[in-house]
MARTIDREN-86186 format. One record per residue (C-alpha): residue number from 1; residue in three letters; x negated, y negated, z. Coordinates in pm, 1 decimal. Each point is the difference from the previous one (the first is absolute). Example, Ala and Ser with C-alpha at 12.3 -4.5 7.8 and 13.67 -1.06 7.14 Angstrom:
<recs>
<rec><n>1</n><res>ALA</res><east>-1230.0</east><north>450.0</north><up>780.0</up></rec>
<rec><n>2</n><res>SER</res><east>-137.0</east><north>-344.0</north><up>-66.0</up></rec>
</recs>
This chain:
<recs>
<rec><n>1</n><res>MET</res><east>-1714.1</east><north>-2562.2</north><up>-1656.6</up></rec>
<rec><n>2</n><res>LYS</res><east>-333.3</east><north>-209.9</north><up>19.2</up></rec>
<rec><n>3</n><res>ASN</res><east>-186.1</east><north>339.4</north><up>-149.8</up></rec>
<rec><n>4</n><res>ASN</res><east>287.2</east><north>53.6</north><up>-273.8</up></rec>
<rec><n>5</n><res>ILE</res><east>-95.6</east><north>-375.7</north><up>-89.5</up></rec>
<rec><n>6</n><res>ILE</res><east>-390.0</east><north>22.2</north><up>-39.4</up></rec>
<rec><n>7</n><res>ASP</res><east>28.2</east><north>331.4</north><up>-127.1</up></rec>
<rec><n>8</n><res>TYR</res><east>201.5</east><north>-162.0</north><up>-278.6</up></rec>
<rec><n>9</n><res>CYS</res><east>-239.1</east><north>-294.5</north><up>-17.8</up></rec>
<rec><n>10</n><res>LEU</res><east>-297.8</east><north>266.3</north><up>-43.7</up></rec>
<rec><n>11</n><res>GLU</res><east>201.5</east><north>231.9</north><up>-256.0</up></rec>
<rec><n>12</n><res>LYS</res><east>5.2</east><north>-326.8</north><up>-223.2</up></rec>
<rec><n>13</n><res>LYS</res><east>-275.9</east><north>83.4</north><up>-325.4</up></rec>
<rec><n>14</n><res>GLY</res><east>-262.7</east><north>-154.0</north><up>81.6</up></rec>
<rec><n>15</n><res>ALA</res><east>66.5</east><north>-118.2</north><up>344.7</up></rec>
<rec><n>16</n><res>THR</res><east>-248.9</east><north>-43.7</north><up>234.5</up></rec>
<rec><n>17</n><res>LYS</res><east>-30.4</east><north>-24.3</north><up>416.4</up></rec>
<rec><n>18</n><res>ASP</res><east>-196.4</east><north>-259.0</north><up>132.8</up></rec>
<rec><n>19</n><res>TYR</res><east>-75.4</east><north>-209.0</north><up>321.4</up></rec>
<rec><n>20</n><res>PRO</res><east>-130.8</east><north>-325.5</north><up>-110.9</up></rec>
<rec><n>21</n><res>PHE</res><east>71.5</east><north>-211.8</north><up>316.3</up></rec>
<rec><n>22</n><res>GLY</res><east>-101.3</east><north>253.2</north><up>238.1</up></rec>
<rec><n>23</n><res>PRO</res><east>186.4</east><north>290.0</north><up>142.8</up></rec>
<rec><n>24</n><res>ALA</res><east>309.8</east><north>-167.1</north><up>-81.7</up></rec>
<rec><n>25</n><res>PRO</res><east>224.6</east><north>-57.8</north><up>-243.5</up></rec>
<rec><n>26</n><res>ILE</res><east>-15.0</east><north>280.2</north><up>-216.0</up></rec>
<rec><n>27</n><res>VAL</res><east>-12.6</east><north>-145.7</north><up>-319.9</up></rec>
<rec><n>28</n><res>VAL</res><east>59.8</east><north>228.8</north><up>-304.3</up></rec>
<rec><n>29</n><res>LYS</res><east>-129.7</east><north>-128.5</north><up>-356.8</up></rec>
<rec><n>30</n><res>ILE</res><east>-5.6</east><north>87.7</north><up>-353.6</up></rec>
<rec><n>31</n><res>ALA</res><east>-319.7</east><north>-41.4</north><up>-190.8</up></rec>
<rec><n>32</n><res>GLY</res><east>-123.2</east><north>-242.4</north><up>311.5</up></rec>
<rec><n>33</n><res>LYS</res><east>320.3</east><north>-207.6</north><up>-23.4</up></rec>
<rec><n>34</n><res>MET</res><east>210.2</east><north>33.2</north><up>311.0</up></rec>
<rec><n>35</n><res>PHE</res><east>399.1</east><north>134.3</north><up>-53.2</up></rec>
<rec><n>36</n><res>ALA</res><east>80.1</east><north>26.1</north><up>361.0</up></rec>
<rec><n>37</n><res>LEU</res><east>-84.4</east><north>-73.1</north><up>325.8</up></rec>
<rec><n>38</n><res>ILE</res><east>100.2</east><north>197.1</north><up>287.7</up></rec>
<rec><n>39</n><res>PHE</res><east>-35.2</east><north>-149.9</north><up>348.1</up></rec>
<rec><n>40</n><res>GLU</res><east>83.9</east><north>223.7</north><up>282.1</up></rec>
<rec><n>41</n><res>GLY</res><east>195.3</east><north>-64.4</north><up>285.3</up></rec>
<rec><n>42</n><res>LYS</res><east>-4.9</east><north>118.7</north><up>354.8</up></rec>
<rec><n>43</n><res>ASP</res><east>283.4</east><north>212.6</north><up>-13.5</up></rec>
<rec><n>44</n><res>ASP</res><east>170.3</east><north>168.0</north><up>-303.3</up></rec>
<rec><n>45</n><res>ASN</res><east>88.4</east><north>-369.8</north><up>-158.9</up></rec>
<rec><n>46</n><res>PHE</res><east>-253.5</east><north>-125.7</north><up>-201.5</up></rec>
<rec><n>47</n><res>ARG</res><east>-39.3</east><north>-225.9</north><up>-352.0</up></rec>
<rec><n>48</n><res>LEU</res><east>-78.1</east><north>33.4</north><up>-330.9</up></rec>
<rec><n>49</n><res>ASN</res><east>-121.4</east><north>-253.1</north><up>-250.0</up></rec>
<rec><n>50</n><res>LEU</res><east>136.8</east><north>41.6</north><up>-405.6</up></rec>
<rec><n>51</n><res>LYS</res><east>-113.1</east><north>-231.3</north><up>-282.8</up></rec>
<rec><n>52</n><res>CYS</res><east>371.4</east><north>-50.4</north><up>-165.1</up></rec>
<rec><n>53</n><res>ASP</res><east>128.5</east><north>-217.9</north><up>-279.3</up></rec>
<rec><n>54</n><res>PRO</res><east>97.1</east><north>-321.4</north><up>141.1</up></rec>
<rec><n>55</n><res>ILE</res><east>331.9</east><north>11.6</north><up>-77.6</up></rec>
<rec><n>56</n><res>ILE</res><east>69.5</east><north>333.6</north><up>122.4</up></rec>
<rec><n>57</n><res>ALA</res><east>-164.9</east><north>-86.3</north><up>291.7</up></rec>
<rec><n>58</n><res>GLU</res><east>257.0</east><north>-276.3</north><up>109.5</up></rec>
<rec><n>59</n><res>ASN</res><east>290.1</east><north>262.6</north><up>-78.1</up></rec>
<rec><n>60</n><res>LEU</res><east>-165.2</east><north>214.2</north><up>253.7</up></rec>
<rec><n>61</n><res>ARG</res><east>-7.9</east><north>-219.0</north><up>247.0</up></rec>
<rec><n>62</n><res>GLU</res><east>349.5</east><north>-102.6</north><up>-37.8</up></rec>
<rec><n>63</n><res>GLN</res><east>114.8</east><north>350.8</north><up>0.9</up></rec>
<rec><n>64</n><res>HIS</res><east>-241.3</east><north>168.2</north><up>311.9</up></rec>
<rec><n>65</n><res>LYS</res><east>-68.5</east><north>-183.3</north><up>321.7</up></rec>
<rec><n>66</n><res>SER</res><east>-289.0</east><north>203.9</north><up>30.1</up></rec>
<rec><n>67</n><res>VAL</res><east>-189.8</east><north>-130.8</north><up>-371.3</up></rec>
<rec><n>68</n><res>GLN</res><east>-124.4</east><north>-334.0</north><up>65.7</up></rec>
<rec><n>69</n><res>PRO</res><east>-310.1</east><north>-242.9</north><up>-171.9</up></rec>
<rec><n>70</n><res>GLY</res><east>-306.8</east><north>162.1</north><up>6.1</up></rec>
<rec><n>71</n><res>TYR</res><east>-212.2</east><north>-17.1</north><up>336.2</up></rec>
<rec><n>72</n><res>HIS</res><east>-324.9</east><north>-114.7</north><up>-78.1</up></rec>
<rec><n>73</n><res>MET</res><east>41.0</east><north>16.1</north><up>-331.8</up></rec>
<rec><n>74</n><res>ASN</res><east>129.7</east><north>-220.5</north><up>-341.3</up></rec>
<rec><n>75</n><res>LYS</res><east>352.6</east><north>-11.5</north><up>142.0</up></rec>
<rec><n>76</n><res>LYS</res><east>129.1</east><north>-34.9</north><up>-360.3</up></rec>
<rec><n>77</n><res>HIS</res><east>-129.6</east><north>288.7</north><up>-117.0</up></rec>
<rec><n>78</n><res>TRP</res><east>-11.7</east><north>233.6</north><up>297.0</up></rec>
<rec><n>79</n><res>ASN</res><east>260.8</east><north>137.3</north><up>263.7</up></rec>
<rec><n>80</n><res>THR</res><east>-22.8</east><north>105.7</north><up>290.0</up></rec>
<rec><n>81</n><res>ILE</res><east>192.0</east><north>330.5</north><up>87.0</up></rec>
<rec><n>82</n><res>THR</res><east>58.3</east><north>99.9</north><up>374.1</up></rec>
<rec><n>83</n><res>ILE</res><east>47.7</east><north>355.2</north><up>3.5</up></rec>
<rec><n>84</n><res>ASP</res><east>255.2</east><north>33.9</north><up>343.2</up></rec>
<rec><n>85</n><res>GLY</res><east>285.6</east><north>262.7</north><up>-207.6</up></rec>
<rec><n>86</n><res>SER</res><east>213.9</east><north>-268.0</north><up>-137.4</up></rec>
<rec><n>87</n><res>MET</res><east>-84.8</east><north>85.2</north><up>-333.5</up></rec>
<rec><n>88</n><res>LEU</res><east>4.8</east><north>357.4</north><up>-187.4</up></rec>
<rec><n>89</n><res>GLU</res><east>-364.9</east><north>142.6</north><up>-75.1</up></rec>
<rec><n>90</n><res>SER</res><east>97.0</east><north>-13.6</north><up>-359.5</up></rec>
<rec><n>91</n><res>ASP</res><east>59.5</east><north>-417.7</north><up>-29.6</up></rec>
<rec><n>92</n><res>ILE</res><east>-304.0</east><north>20.2</north><up>144.2</up></rec>
<rec><n>93</n><res>PHE</res><east>-224.7</east><north>226.8</north><up>-240.3</up></rec>
<rec><n>94</n><res>ALA</res><east>168.0</east><north>-189.1</north><up>-288.4</up></rec>
<rec><n>95</n><res>MET</res><east>-118.6</east><north>-349.0</north><up>154.3</up></rec>
<rec><n>96</n><res>ILE</res><east>-377.0</east><north>203.5</north><up>9.4</up></rec>
<rec><n>97</n><res>ASP</res><east>66.2</east><north>128.1</north><up>-351.9</up></rec>
<rec><n>98</n><res>HIS</res><east>85.0</east><north>-396.3</north><up>-122.7</up></rec>
<rec><n>99</n><res>SER</res><east>-314.5</east><north>-76.8</north><up>205.6</up></rec>
<rec><n>100</n><res>TYR</res><east>-252.8</east><north>204.3</north><up>-170.9</up></rec>
<rec><n>101</n><res>GLU</res><east>143.9</east><north>-26.8</north><up>-351.5</up></rec>
<rec><n>102</n><res>LEU</res><east>-69.1</east><north>-361.9</north><up>13.4</up></rec>
<rec><n>103</n><res>ILE</res><east>-370.9</east><north>62.5</north><up>127.3</up></rec>
<rec><n>104</n><res>PHE</res><east>-10.2</east><north>254.0</north><up>-261.8</up></rec>
<rec><n>105</n><res>LYS</res><east>123.0</east><north>-195.5</north><up>-309.9</up></rec>
<rec><n>106</n><res>SER</res><east>-242.6</east><north>-312.0</north><up>92.8</up></rec>
<rec><n>107</n><res>LEU</res><east>-279.9</east><north>237.4</north><up>-24.9</up></rec>
<rec><n>108</n><res>PRO</res><east>-219.6</east><north>-34.2</north><up>-312.2</up></rec>
<rec><n>109</n><res>LYS</res><east>131.8</east><north>251.5</north><up>-283.5</up></rec>
<rec><n>110</n><res>ASN</res><east>-331.3</east><north>229.9</north><up>41.4</up></rec>
<rec><n>111</n><res>ILE</res><east>8.9</east><north>11.5</north><up>394.9</up></rec>
<rec><n>112</n><res>ARG</res><east>422.4</east><north>125.0</north><up>-52.4</up></rec>
<rec><n>113</n><res>GLU</res><east>-89.9</east><north>257.2</north><up>-262.4</up></rec>
<rec><n>114</n><res>SER</res><east>-259.7</east><north>148.0</north><up>200.0</up></rec>
<rec><n>115</n><res>ILE</res><east>231.1</east><north>21.1</north><up>318.9</up></rec>
<rec><n>116</n><res>LEU</res><east>266.2</east><north>163.4</north><up>-225.2</up></rec>
<rec><n>117</n><res>GLU</res><east>-215.6</east><north>276.6</north><up>-57.7</up></rec>
<rec><n>118</n><res>ILE</res><east>-62.4</east><north>70.5</north><up>345.5</up></rec>
<rec><n>119</n><res>ILE</res><east>128.9</east><north>399.6</north><up>57.3</up></rec>
</recs>
């Protein structure tokens, strides 16, 4: 599942992979702004940090034990999802989409337009 999640993040228009903190975590950005952090674990489980609307973030935390306030992040705006098989991949992809859209919408108009032109 980890490779599917990394690939899904990188399929987003303008998404790039970076390692600003050393060999881990993997940071996925759009226009230099982070929308996903992937912390690889020692087993099949790993963690994924995603930006989230604060109200939605609270709802997700109440609904899913594997969704917690963002690890080393602003806990109001970021969630940490433990990828342990307890959530559907489609639900995780929806959270990635939401994180990407929040960051994309925060970009200046000219940058958003240039990203949309990417084929």
